[in-house]
Backbone as a chain_set.jsonl record, in Angstrom:
{"seq": "XXXXXXXXXXXXXXXXXXXXXXXXXXXXXXXXXXXXXXXXXXXXXXXXXXXXXXXXXXXXXXXXXXXXXXXXXXXXXXXXXXXXXXXXXXXXXXXXX", "coords": {"N": [[-23.593, 91.701, -24.305], [-24.716, 93.536, -21.597], [-23.031, 95.236, -18.861], [-24.474, 95.09, -16.424], [-26.063, 92.852, -16.833], [-24.146, 90.827, -17.151], [-23.073, 90.88, -14.627], [-25.218, 89.9, -13.17], [-25.283, 87.238, -14.027], [-22.824, 86.462, -12.995], [-23.337, 86.691, -10.235], [-25.274, 84.68, -9.933], [-23.712, 82.464, -10.615], [-21.8, 82.519, -8.572], [-23.398, 81.936, -6.415], [-23.613, 79.283, -6.636], [-21.302, 77.894, -5.826], [-20.736, 75.389, -4.827], [-21.135, 73.831, -6.97], [-19.471, 74.611, -9.1], [-16.221, 76.042, -9.788], [-12.764, 76.577, -9.025], [-10.159, 75.628, -6.85], [-7.395, 77.44, -5.902], [-4.622, 77.489, -4.174], [-5.482, 79.157, -1.292], [-7.651, 80.388, -2.343], [-10.851, 80.456, -3.915], [-11.861, 80.258, -7.156], [-14.398, 81.245, -9.217], [-15.546, 82.721, -11.302], [-14.385, 84.987, -13.794], [-14.558, 88.316, -14.781], [-14.531, 90.493, -17.567], [-14.966, 93.358, -19.189], [-17.417, 92.728, -21.484], [-17.23, 90.025, -21.273], [-17.149, 86.734, -19.872], [-15.465, 84.418, -17.841], [-15.675, 81.221, -16.868], [-14.851, 78.956, -14.287], [-14.508, 75.552, -14.076], [-14.594, 72.584, -12.199], [-15.169, 69.925, -12.679], [-15.878, 69.081, -15.571], [-17.553, 67.209, -16.846], [-19.878, 67.07, -15.382], [-20.35, 69.7, -14.403], [-20.257, 71.452, -16.612], [-22.589, 71.028, -18.081], [-24.431, 71.884, -16.163], [-23.728, 74.583, -15.947], [-24.315, 75.474, -18.549], [-27.066, 75.083, -18.46], [-27.761, 76.97, -16.511], [-27.084, 79.301, -17.919], [-28.892, 79.062, -20.034], [-31.331, 79.247, -18.658], [-31.064, 81.864, -17.723], [-31.064, 83.162, -20.192], [-33.68, 82.684, -21.022], [-35.086, 84.317, -19.304], [-33.912, 86.878, -19.584], [-33.567, 87.276, -22.314], [-31.113, 87.354, -23.452], [-28.568, 85.591, -25.047], [-26.129, 82.925, -25.013], [-23.445, 83.164, -27.164], [-22.606, 80.758, -29.096], [-20.887, 80.534, -31.234], [-18.799, 82.204, -30.645], [-17.919, 81.331, -28.245], [-15.634, 79.53, -26.183], [-13.993, 76.576, -24.974], [-11.528, 75.894, -22.697], [-9.679, 73.426, -21.644], [-8.128, 72.772, -18.547], [-7.133, 70.553, -17.509], [-7.088, 66.97, -17.875], [-9.451, 65.605, -20.162], [-10.474, 63.148, -19.864], [-13.041, 60.841, -19.635], [-15.001, 62.569, -20.384], [-17.347, 62.374, -22.72], [-16.793, 62.309, -26.241], [-18.958, 62.664, -27.922], [-20.665, 64.205, -26.352], [-19.128, 66.522, -26.105], [-19.159, 67.44, -28.753], [-21.91, 67.731, -29.164], [-22.586, 69.902, -27.585], [-21.958, 72.121, -29.026], [-19.913, 73.972, -28.797], [-16.724, 75.608, -29.23], [-13.843, 73.786, -28.8], [-10.767, 74.173, -27.353], [-8.218, 72.33, -27.621]], "CA": [[-24.245, 91.642, -23.015], [-24.354, 94.689, -20.794], [-22.337, 94.942, -17.607], [-25.419, 94.671, -15.385], [-26.47, 91.48, -17.117], [-23.044, 89.916, -16.874], [-22.956, 90.821, -13.169], [-26.275, 88.999, -12.685], [-24.808, 85.878, -14.269], [-21.755, 86.224, -12.024], [-23.95, 86.454, -8.923], [-25.875, 83.347, -9.969], [-22.63, 81.48, -10.597], [-21.176, 82.522, -7.244], [-24.315, 81.286, -5.481], [-23.508, 77.848, -6.866], [-19.895, 77.513, -5.73], [-20.619, 73.961, -4.594], [-21.264, 73.192, -8.271], [-18.292, 74.894, -9.9], [-15.159, 76.837, -9.193], [-11.533, 75.825, -8.793], [-9.383, 76.069, -5.699], [-5.986, 77.729, -6.156], [-4.154, 77.891, -2.854], [-6.601, 79.378, -0.38], [-8.695, 81.133, -3.055], [-11.771, 79.753, -4.797], [-12.148, 81.055, -8.349], [-15.626, 80.788, -9.849], [-15.766, 83.454, -12.548], [-13.634, 86.219, -14.035], [-15.299, 89.208, -15.672], [-13.74, 91.493, -18.259], [-15.866, 94.041, -20.141], [-18.628, 91.941, -21.724], [-16.847, 88.616, -21.322], [-17.114, 85.996, -18.609], [-14.661, 83.203, -17.861], [-16.132, 80.361, -15.781], [-13.917, 77.9, -13.917], [-15.254, 74.345, -13.741], [-13.678, 71.567, -11.696], [-15.556, 68.613, -13.197], [-16.683, 69.486, -16.717], [-18.555, 66.21, -17.228], [-21.096, 67.412, -14.652], [-20.563, 71.13, -14.202], [-20.47, 72.173, -17.863], [-24.022, 70.953, -18.381], [-25.132, 72.746, -15.201], [-23.47, 75.97, -16.329], [-25.097, 75.764, -19.75], [-28.466, 75.196, -18.047], [-27.871, 78.276, -15.859], [-27.078, 80.314, -18.975], [-30.158, 78.927, -20.77], [-32.371, 79.824, -17.797], [-30.856, 83.308, -17.764], [-31.493, 83.615, -21.521], [-35.146, 82.667, -21.061], [-35.577, 85.459, -18.53], [-33.378, 88.161, -20.055], [-33.528, 87.379, -23.765], [-29.708, 87.378, -23.87], [-28.15, 84.21, -25.256], [-24.733, 82.584, -25.192], [-23.054, 83.071, -28.565], [-21.788, 79.542, -29.18], [-19.86, 80.724, -32.258], [-17.684, 82.941, -30.054], [-17.585, 80.737, -26.951], [-14.584, 78.513, -26.249], [-13.703, 75.797, -23.777], [-10.099, 75.663, -22.536], [-9.455, 72.48, -20.547], [-6.904, 72.944, -17.771], [-6.733, 69.21, -17.103], [-7.514, 65.921, -18.787], [-10.877, 65.471, -20.448], [-10.81, 61.733, -19.78], [-14.358, 60.652, -19.042], [-15.969, 63.464, -21.025], [-17.578, 61.757, -24.027], [-16.63, 63.146, -27.425], [-20.292, 62.991, -28.435], [-21.159, 65.318, -25.54], [-18.359, 67.704, -26.48], [-19.651, 67.901, -30.054], [-23.325, 68.098, -29.046], [-22.719, 71.196, -26.915], [-21.839, 73.163, -30.038], [-18.903, 74.951, -28.408], [-15.387, 75.38, -29.772], [-12.955, 73.233, -27.773], [-9.351, 74.471, -27.584], [-7.567, 71.158, -27.013]], "C": [[-23.799, 92.854, -22.203], [-23.719, 94.285, -19.479], [-23.279, 94.49, -16.503], [-25.861, 93.237, -15.59], [-25.371, 90.491, -16.791], [-22.811, 89.807, -15.362], [-24.029, 89.917, -12.57], [-25.869, 87.544, -12.878], [-23.723, 85.527, -13.257], [-22.326, 85.945, -10.645], [-24.586, 85.075, -8.87], [-24.804, 82.264, -9.899], [-22.004, 81.388, -9.214], [-22.084, 81.913, -6.185], [-24.209, 79.772, -5.571], [-22.066, 77.368, -6.772], [-19.72, 76.037, -5.416], [-20.672, 73.193, -5.915], [-20.038, 73.422, -9.142], [-17.358, 75.839, -9.182], [-13.934, 75.963, -9.02], [-10.779, 76.462, -7.642], [-7.937, 76.256, -6.127], [-5.432, 78.286, -4.861], [-5.335, 78.005, -1.917], [-7.776, 80.086, -1.052], [-9.543, 80.209, -3.922], [-12.123, 80.693, -5.943], [-13.351, 80.453, -9.053], [-15.785, 81.429, -11.225], [-14.838, 84.661, -12.596], [-14.423, 87.037, -15.047], [-14.359, 90.232, -16.272], [-14.616, 92.097, -19.346], [-17.138, 93.221, -20.292], [-18.351, 90.447, -21.798], [-16.85, 88.014, -19.926], [-16.301, 84.729, -18.819], [-15.069, 82.388, -16.643], [-15.106, 79.266, -15.548], [-14.714, 76.7, -13.424], [-14.282, 73.263, -13.293], [-13.985, 70.177, -12.228], [-16.465, 68.83, -14.401], [-17.749, 68.478, -17.129], [-19.902, 66.522, -16.585], [-21.36, 68.916, -14.703], [-20.798, 71.909, -15.489], [-21.946, 72.164, -18.242], [-24.824, 71.839, -17.435], [-24.942, 74.217, -15.544], [-24.285, 76.345, -17.566], [-26.581, 75.873, -19.426], [-28.71, 76.54, -17.361], [-27.942, 79.38, -16.908], [-28.359, 80.255, -19.806], [-31.311, 79.515, -19.964], [-32.288, 81.346, -17.808], [-31.341, 83.874, -19.099], [-33.01, 83.658, -21.626], [-35.741, 83.871, -20.35], [-35.177, 86.782, -19.178], [-33.467, 88.363, -21.565], [-32.114, 87.433, -24.323], [-29.186, 85.951, -23.924], [-26.637, 84.09, -25.383], [-24.46, 82.477, -26.686], [-22.085, 81.899, -28.693], [-20.706, 79.655, -30.25], [-18.632, 81.431, -31.704], [-17.212, 82.333, -28.738], [-16.575, 79.613, -27.126], [-14.453, 77.815, -24.909], [-12.208, 75.517, -23.781], [-9.886, 74.699, -21.376], [-8.113, 72.75, -19.866], [-6.361, 71.601, -17.304], [-7.252, 68.228, -18.146], [-9.027, 65.915, -18.972], [-11.302, 64.007, -20.457], [-12.145, 61.598, -19.063], [-15.414, 61.573, -19.619], [-16.187, 62.948, -22.444], [-17.447, 62.752, -25.177], [-17.984, 63.554, -27.987], [-20.9, 64.154, -27.665], [-20.447, 66.602, -25.934], [-18.888, 68.288, -27.789], [-21.089, 68.398, -29.964], [-23.517, 69.475, -28.417], [-22.571, 72.357, -27.881], [-20.861, 74.262, -29.677], [-17.581, 74.612, -29.082], [-14.484, 74.927, -28.631], [-11.517, 73.502, -28.178], [-8.55, 73.38, -26.882], [-6.08, 71.183, -27.179]], "O": [[-22.606, 93.151, -22.143], [-23.848, 93.144, -19.034], [-22.933, 93.603, -15.723], [-26.015, 92.487, -14.626], [-25.632, 89.433, -16.219], [-22.396, 88.755, -14.874], [-23.782, 89.24, -11.573], [-26.086, 86.712, -11.997], [-23.706, 84.419, -12.722], [-21.845, 85.048, -9.952], [-24.453, 84.371, -7.869], [-24.973, 81.263, -9.202], [-21.709, 80.291, -8.739], [-21.6, 81.424, -5.164], [-24.666, 79.06, -4.677], [-21.648, 76.521, -7.561], [-18.664, 75.474, -5.704], [-20.29, 72.023, -5.965], [-19.609, 72.513, -9.853], [-17.668, 76.363, -8.112], [-14.048, 74.745, -8.884], [-10.768, 77.683, -7.485], [-7.321, 75.333, -6.659], [-5.731, 79.42, -4.487], [-6.106, 77.058, -1.763], [-8.787, 80.356, -0.405], [-9.029, 79.302, -4.576], [-12.625, 81.794, -5.719], [-13.329, 79.285, -9.441], [-16.12, 80.751, -12.197], [-14.543, 85.276, -11.571], [-14.898, 86.506, -16.052], [-13.496, 90.777, -15.584], [-14.967, 91.422, -20.314], [-17.868, 93.036, -19.317], [-19.161, 89.689, -22.332], [-16.588, 88.695, -18.935], [-16.429, 84.055, -19.841], [-14.838, 82.808, -15.509], [-14.556, 78.71, -16.498], [-15.495, 76.806, -12.478], [-13.256, 73.046, -13.938], [-13.101, 69.321, -12.219], [-17.688, 68.77, -14.273], [-18.761, 68.867, -17.712], [-20.95, 66.267, -17.179], [-22.471, 69.347, -15.014], [-21.477, 72.936, -15.463], [-22.486, 73.182, -18.674], [-25.79, 72.478, -17.854], [-25.88, 75.008, -15.445], [-24.879, 77.422, -17.614], [-27.289, 76.667, -20.044], [-29.736, 77.179, -17.592], [-28.763, 80.29, -16.8], [-28.86, 81.293, -20.238], [-32.17, 80.202, -20.516], [-33.306, 82.033, -17.89], [-31.957, 84.939, -19.136], [-33.567, 84.565, -22.246], [-36.785, 84.384, -20.755], [-35.995, 87.693, -19.306], [-33.444, 89.497, -22.042], [-31.93, 87.546, -25.535], [-29.338, 85.19, -22.969], [-25.956, 85.026, -25.803], [-25.174, 81.77, -27.397], [-20.891, 82.037, -28.429], [-19.704, 78.944, -30.183], [-17.535, 81.273, -32.24], [-16.21, 82.776, -28.177], [-16.643, 78.842, -28.083], [-14.757, 78.377, -23.858], [-11.677, 74.969, -24.747], [-9.912, 75.126, -20.222], [-7.093, 72.934, -20.531], [-5.256, 71.524, -16.767], [-7.793, 68.629, -19.176], [-9.78, 66.191, -18.038], [-12.358, 63.662, -20.989], [-12.345, 62.184, -17.999], [-16.604, 61.38, -19.371], [-15.298, 63.074, -23.287], [-17.925, 63.884, -25.098], [-18.14, 64.673, -28.477], [-21.576, 64.999, -28.252], [-21.078, 67.649, -26.081], [-19.043, 69.503, -27.909], [-21.448, 69.379, -30.615], [-24.514, 70.144, -28.692], [-23.016, 73.467, -27.586], [-20.964, 75.374, -30.194], [-17.346, 73.465, -29.461], [-14.374, 75.609, -27.612], [-11.098, 73.087, -29.258], [-8.241, 73.49, -25.695], [-5.393, 70.269, -26.724]]}, "num_chains": 1, "name": "protein.A"}
């Protein structure tokens, strides 16, 4: 993904801070960008992960650029209690538990 494309995704994500992002002290962290990689911070993965994947799917429909699920990983920072295992498997992402 080119830098301009990843910046567009970042802008879309930042417009939806009510949907995702984590608060650390006085700072709200929504996304971190590094070269062609993006790291999204989600506070309630049961709801926000599906919304993020929909945002990325919508972006893919417009741009033709798709999320590479073989290279994408999910790193939970808290408990995944309440997130059904069937949902985790259905998303087709690698979960680093």
